[in-house]
C-alpha positions as CSV (number, residue, x, y, z in Angstrom):
1,M,41.0,40.6,-28.5
2,N,42.5,43.6,-27.1
3,E,43.5,43.9,-23.8
4,T,41.0,46.4,-22.9
5,S,37.7,43.5,-24.0
6,K,39.9,41.2,-22.1
7,T,40.1,43.0,-18.8
8,R,36.1,44.0,-19.3
9,G,35.8,40.4,-19.8
10,K,37.4,39.1,-16.9
11,E,35.6,41.4,-15.0
12,A,32.6,40.6,-16.4
13,V,32.9,37.1,-15.1
14,L,34.3,37.8,-12.0
15,Q,31.4,40.6,-11.2
16,A,29.1,38.0,-12.2
17,A,30.6,35.1,-9.8
18,F,30.4,37.8,-7.0
19,R,26.6,38.4,-7.6
20,L,25.4,35.0,-7.4
21,L,27.6,34.5,-4.7
22,T,26.0,37.3,-2.6
23,D,22.5,37.6,-3.9
24,S,22.3,33.7,-2.7
25,G,23.8,34.6,0.4
26,G,26.8,32.1,-0.7
27,I,24.4,29.3,-1.3
28,Q,24.3,29.1,-5.0
29,P,26.4,26.9,-6.4
30,L,29.0,28.6,-8.5
31,T,29.7,26.5,-11.9
32,L,30.7,27.5,-15.3
33,G,27.2,27.1,-16.6
34,T,25.6,29.4,-14.0
35,V,28.7,31.9,-14.0
36,A,28.5,31.6,-18.0
37,Q,24.7,32.6,-18.2
38,E,24.8,35.5,-15.8
39,A,28.0,37.5,-17.1
40,G,26.1,37.0,-20.4
41,M,29.0,34.4,-22.2
42,S,29.3,31.0,-23.0
43,K,31.0,28.2,-20.8
44,P,34.6,28.6,-22.6
45,G,34.2,32.4,-22.3
46,V,34.3,32.2,-19.0
47,L,37.7,29.3,-19.5
48,H,39.1,31.7,-21.4
49,H,39.3,34.3,-18.1
50,F,39.6,31.4,-15.7
51,P,41.4,28.4,-17.0
52,T,39.5,26.3,-13.5
53,M,36.7,26.8,-11.1
54,D,39.7,27.1,-8.4
55,H,40.9,30.2,-10.1
56,L,37.5,32.0,-10.4
57,R,37.1,30.9,-6.7
58,H,40.7,32.7,-5.8
59,A,39.5,35.9,-7.8
60,V,36.2,35.9,-6.4
61,L,38.0,36.0,-2.5
62,E,40.6,38.6,-3.7
63,H,37.4,40.8,-5.2
64,A,35.8,40.4,-1.6
65,A,39.1,41.2,0.4
66,R,40.5,44.1,-1.8
67,N,36.6,45.6,-1.9
68,L,36.7,45.2,2.2
69,T,39.9,46.7,2.2
70,E,38.8,49.4,-0.1
71,A,35.7,50.3,2.1
72,M,37.9,50.1,5.2
73,T,40.3,52.5,3.6
74,R,37.4,54.7,2.8
75,E,36.5,54.9,6.5
76,L,39.9,56.2,7.9
77,T,40.3,59.9,8.9
78,V,44.2,59.8,7.8
79,D,46.4,58.2,5.5
80,F,46.9,54.3,6.0
81,D,50.6,54.9,6.6
82,A,49.5,57.5,9.6
83,S,47.1,55.4,10.9
84,T,46.8,54.0,14.3
85,P,45.5,50.4,15.6
86,V,42.6,52.4,16.9
87,D,42.3,54.0,13.7
88,R,42.1,50.8,11.8
89,M,39.7,49.0,14.0
90,R,37.3,52.2,14.0
91,A,37.3,51.6,9.9
92,Y,36.9,48.0,10.2
93,I,33.7,48.3,12.7
94,E,32.3,50.5,10.9
95,V,32.2,49.0,7.6
96,T,31.2,45.1,9.7
97,T,28.7,46.5,11.7
98,S,27.1,49.2,9.4
99,G,25.7,47.4,6.4
100,R,26.4,49.5,4.0
101,Y,29.4,48.0,2.4
102,V,29.2,44.5,2.4
103,D,26.6,41.5,2.2
104,S,27.0,40.6,6.1
105,Y,26.4,37.1,5.0
106,F,28.9,36.8,2.2
107,F,31.5,38.2,4.2
108,F,31.1,36.0,6.8
109,S,30.9,33.0,5.0
110,I,34.1,33.8,3.2
111,F,35.5,34.8,6.7
112,A,34.8,31.2,7.9
113,D,35.7,29.7,4.6
114,A,39.2,30.9,5.5
115,S,39.3,28.6,8.5
116,Y,39.2,25.7,6.2
117,R,40.2,26.8,3.0
118,P,44.2,27.4,3.1
119,I,44.1,29.6,-0.2
120,A,41.5,31.7,1.7
121,E,43.5,31.8,4.8
122,Q,46.6,33.0,2.3
123,I,44.1,35.7,0.9
124,W,42.9,36.9,4.2
125,Q,46.8,37.0,6.0
126,E,48.2,38.9,2.8
127,K,44.9,41.6,3.0
128,F,44.4,42.1,6.4
129,A,47.3,41.0,8.7
130,Q,48.2,45.1,8.6
131,W,44.9,45.9,9.5
132,F,44.9,44.1,12.4
133,E,48.5,44.2,13.8
134,L,49.0,45.3,17.2
135,P,52.7,46.8,18.1
136,D,54.4,44.7,21.0
137,S,54.8,48.2,22.5
138,M,51.1,48.6,23.5
139,D,50.0,48.3,26.8
140,R,47.9,45.2,27.7
141,S,44.9,46.7,28.4
142,S,44.6,48.6,24.8
143,R,45.5,45.2,22.9
144,R,42.6,43.7,24.9
145,A,40.0,46.6,24.1
146,L,41.2,46.5,20.5
147,I,40.7,42.2,20.7
148,L,37.2,42.8,22.2
149,A,36.0,45.7,20.2
150,R,37.3,42.7,16.6
151,L,35.5,40.3,18.3
152,A,32.1,42.4,18.9
153,A,32.0,43.7,15.5
154,E,32.4,40.1,14.2
155,G,29.7,39.0,16.3
156,F,27.5,42.1,15.2
157,G,28.2,41.1,11.4
158,T,27.7,37.3,11.9
159,A,23.9,38.2,14.0
160,D,23.4,40.0,11.4
161,A,24.9,37.8,8.3
162,T,22.3,35.0,9.9
163,K,19.3,36.8,10.3
164,L,19.3,35.9,14.2
165,G,20.6,38.5,15.8
166,P,18.8,39.6,18.7
167,F,17.9,43.4,18.1
168,R,14.4,44.1,18.7
169,D,14.5,47.4,16.7
170,A,17.1,50.1,14.8
171,T,17.6,51.6,18.2
172,D,19.3,48.1,20.0
173,R,21.1,48.1,17.0
174,A,22.3,51.4,17.0
175,G,22.8,51.4,20.9
176,V,24.8,48.4,20.5
177,R,27.2,49.3,17.4
178,A,27.7,52.3,19.5
179,M,29.0,50.2,22.6
180,I,31.3,48.3,20.7
181,F,32.6,51.6,19.4
182,D,33.0,52.5,23.2
183,L,35.2,49.3,23.5
184,L,37.8,51.2,21.8
185,P,40.7,52.8,23.8
186,D,41.6,56.6,23.7
187,P,44.4,56.6,20.5
């Protein structure tokens, strides 16, 4: 098998696993059989690319984190290296509250997973620490405003994820999103 075919096969397995999790809201059991069937290959074919289910789960977490950081990067109005904590938080709020980028249920279930699985926590720390870093030189008021905006965005996302959100209609939803953005301090 040449390198291009191997990469395509690995990506097909990864996409299949990701689809199974997102389409089921994270409740579909991820097994070799279900992934193989979704990817259109045999169980040994899946094992060729991911020798254990732990390897596959790790790759799915990496894939989800990469998708999220790529979406946030697209939302930045400046290069990441030139961005401020406010720029990065604005991008994060857009991605986590707009409903355009990620399946919110899957995203927040993975986020919750990080609280009790060391490998998930490690991936999130590696991928997101730079997004949420607040310099020591930042004044307390701005720091607290950014923390509050992040918590509000994550609460919004959780409400979307659980489908228990308190929004009566799209106007309520849009108004709450606008209020979250309003929490951001001036750059």
